[in-house]
C-alpha positions in Angstrom: -19.1 52.0 55.2 -18.9 49.4 57.9 -16.3 51.5 59.8 -18.6 54.5 59.8 -21.5 52.4 61.1 -19.5 50.8 63.8 -18.2 54.2 64.9 -21.7 55.7 65.0 -23.1 52.8 66.9 -20.3 52.7 69.5 -20.2 56.5 70.0 -24.0 56.6 70.1 -24.1 54.0 72.9 -21.4 55.8 74.8 -23.4 59.1 74.6 -26.5 57.3 75.7 -24.8 55.8 78.7 -23.3 59.2 79.7 -26.7 60.9 79.3 -28.4 58.3 81.5 -25.7 58.6 84.1 -25.7 62.4 84.2 -29.5 62.6 84.4 -29.6 60.6 87.7 -31.1 62.4 90.6 -28.6 60.9 93.1 -25.6 62.2 91.2 -25.5 65.4 93.2 -26.7 64.0 96.5 -24.7 64.5 99.6 -26.6 61.9 101.7 -24.6 59.1 103.1 -25.1 55.7 101.4 -27.4 53.2 103.0 -25.3 50.6 104.8 -25.5 47.1 103.3 -26.9 44.4 105.5 -24.2 42.4 107.2 -24.4 38.8 106.5 -22.8 36.2 108.7 -20.2 34.2 106.8 -20.8 30.5 106.9 -18.2 28.5 108.9 -15.7 26.9 106.6 
C-alpha cells in the first residue's frame, strides 16, 4: 500500500512539473535572453 502511494505521489509531482514547464509561453520563444547586469567584483 505504501509503495503504491509513494509511486503515485512521486509520478504525480513529476507530471505536474512537466505540465507547468510545457505550458510556459517562453518555451517556444526565439527572442534573445535579457543580459544580466554586470556587477563589479569587489577587490580581494
